[in-house]
Structure formats: structure tokens, C-alpha cells
N, C-alpha and C positions, 0 to 999 in steps of 0.2 A: 386613327383606328386601323387596326390590322385586319386584312381579309381572313386571317386564321383565328381571330378572336371570336370564340364561340358565343360570348356575351353579346356581341354585336349582330349575331345572326338574325334575330327577329327584327332588328331595327333597320338593317340595310341589306341591299342586294348589291353584290360586287360584279362589275362587268368583266366578262372573261372572253378571251380569244384563244382558240386552240390551234396550234401550229403542228401539222402532221407531216413528218418526213416519210413520204410514201414508200420509198424503196426500203428504208430501214424497218418500217412496219411490215412490209411484205416478207422480207427475209427472216424477220422474227417469227411470223406465222409459219413460214415454210419450214424453218428448223425445228419449230415446236410441233410439227405434225398437224397443223390446223388448216389444211387446204379447204376443208369443208366450210370454213368461215371467210374465204376470200371475197365472197359477195357481200362486202361489208358496207353498211350505211355509215359513212364517215361522220355525217352530221349527228346521227343518233348516238354513235359511239362517243362523240365529243360531249354530248349532253350527259351521258352516263358517267363520264369521268369527273364531272364538276362536283365540288363540294356543295352542300345544301344552300349555302349563302351566296352562291354565284349564279349568274344568269348568262347564257351564251349570247354573245354579240355576233361573232362570226366564227366559222371554222375554216381553216385554210389548208388545203391539201397540196403538197408540193411533190411533183413527179416529173417524169420526162417520157416522151413518146418512144416506145421501143420501135426499132427499125421496121418498116412496112414489109408486107409480103410474107409474114410468118404467122403461125397459129398464135404465138404469144402476143403479137401485135393485135390481132383480131380480138382476142380475149380481153386485152387491156382496153381497147377502144370501146368494146361493148360495155365494159364496167364503167369507164369514164362517162360514156353517154348516159348510162343508167343513173349515175350520180348527178349529172347535170340536170336530168329530167326530174328526178324525184326530190331533190333537196332544195331548200330555200335560203339557207344561211351558209352555204358552202361555196368557197371560191377555189377553183382549180388553177394552180400556178405551175406552168411548165418550164422545165429547164431543157437540157439537151442530153441526148443519149448517143454515145459514140461507141464504135467497135474498134479496139486497138489490138495490134498483134504484139505478143510478147514471147520471147524466146527463153526456154529453160536453160539455165547456166550449166546444168549437169549433162543433159542429153541433147541439147540444141533443138528440141522439139518446139515448133512455133504454134502457139494457140491464140485463138481470137477471144479476147476478153471484153465483155461489155463494161462500159464505164459511164456513169452518170455525171453530168457536169452542171454546175450552177445551183444545185439545190441548196447547199449550205449557204451560199451567198444570198439566194432568194429568201430563205428563212430569216437569216440575220437582218437583211434589209427591211423586210416587212415588220419584224419584231421591233426593231429600233424606231422606224418611222411611226408605228402604232403607239409605241411608248411615248415618244416625244410629242405626238399630236393628241395624246390623252384619249386613246381609243379603248383602253382596257385598264382595269385595276389589277387583274391577275392574268398572267399568261401561262397556258399549259403547253408544254413542248412534248410531243410524242416522238421520241428518238432516243437512241443510245449512242449518238455520234458526238465524241468529245470535241470535234471541230466547232461545235456550237457553244463552247464555253465563253469565248470573247464577247458575243453580243449579250449574254446573260450578265457578265461582269459590267458591261457598259450600262445596262438597265439599272443594275444595283447602284452603280456609282452616281449616275446622273438623274435617276428617277427613283430615289430610295423609298418612296411611298408605295411603289408597285412591287409585285411579287412574281416570281417565275417558279413554277412547279414542273417536275419532270414525270411524265407517264411513260415508263419503259415498256416497249413492246415485249412479247414473250421472248425469252432467251437473249435479251439484250440488256446491257447495263454499262455504266461508265462511272468509275470512281471520281473522275474529274467533274462530271456533271453533278454527281451527288454532293460533292464538296462545295460547289458554287451556287447551287439552286437553293431556294427556300424550303424545299421539300421534294420527296419523290415517292413513287409507288409503281407497281407493275400492273399492266393490263392483264386481266385474267380471263379465263374461258367464259365466265358468265357475262362479262362485258361484251365479248365477241358474239356469243350465242344470242343475246338479246338485242343485237344491233345489226341485224341482217336486212338487206334490201328486200322488197317484195319480189316474188318470182312468178310471172315476169313483171318488169316495169314497162308500162305502156306509155308511149310518147303521144303528144297531142294529135298527131296525124294517124294514130291507131297502130303504129308499128310496135311490135312487142320485143323487148330486150330481155332475153332469158339468161339465167345463170349458165355459164359454160359447163358442158357435161363433165369435163375433167375436174371441176371444182366441187364435186359432190362427195 
């Protein structure tokens, strides 16, 4: 029975895990002019992406801590703390965030470029382990990164009863992901608007985590 078989919808619920490429989603929101939606409830967004015959088992948010001592770092940590406080089915998996110097070949100007490490590997590892340990029937991947084609191929080859669907962030897409996945769609403004964290999020100790003022 296929998770996309509408005739089976009333008979069965299919277990879904949502894998969110945090930086790919962030840059999609940024390029789409959606700063007002940065205060995003990843678990609620994951719920809204699912087909009617799917039930959310877990949402997994893959990111990396921006270097400390900056406003970006403080905003990110407030957001991650709010997610950890407010959500119940969300795992936050951290990679590494490096700053590398690169020199322009034309003008020799040296710029410091942030580079996220391990996210692709982390997503691939989690998706494959979850597939082989039978944690999901349908995987939803929120990303436009074609580096994630190989794990999808592995799932299809070795776990053919399972499906992988792509939810492209705004302004993000990949022909390679489209070709290998069982289906794809785009995250739209309504998904984002209806999936915002409370403002503020209050921690058990009473501390209030507020949406950063620049995210309004």
C-alpha cells in the first residue's frame, strides 16, 4: 500500500518524519523577503506540510551554532531556546559553523565567508538510520540541496516501501532532488504565517524569550 494512495487514506495513517535543513530554509526565507516569519515553529510547520494520511512522528531540525559574540548568534540562540522550550516532537541536531577566508581571484580582496559543516552528513545519517530501523513510512525533506540526492537513492533502493517527499523552501529548488524523490512541493507563505511561535515563549523558570526586534 502506497502512502500516496488516496483510497488508503481512511484505512491507515502513515508515520512521517520531517528533516529540516535549517540554513537552507533560512536563506530561502531571506531571499524571499520573509524575515517576518523567521520566528518559525518548526514542529507546527512540519505538521502543516504533511498529507492528510500522515501522522508526525518526529521533526528534526539540522543547524549549526553561529560564532558567539555577535547579534546573529544571540538571535539564533534565542530562537533555538524558544524551539526547545515550546515543542515536544522536535529534535535539534547541530553541526559546525566555520569562518573561512577566501581571496578574490580578480582583485585579491580577502573576505571572511561563513561555512556550515556536517549538516548534509547529519541529515543523510539520520534519514538512513531511521529508514533501516523502520521509524517512518514517509520522509519529508525540507531543503533544496542536491547533495542530499544520495541518501534518497539509498532509501529507494534498499527500502522501496518507503517514500521521500521534498518540501522546497521559498526560492529554493533542485532538479536533481525532483528527479529522485517520490514527489515535491513548495513551502508557501500560508504555511509560514500559520506556523509562528508564540511571542513570547515562556520557559519553565519564567524567563521570557521574545522574537528579535529585527525579525518583525
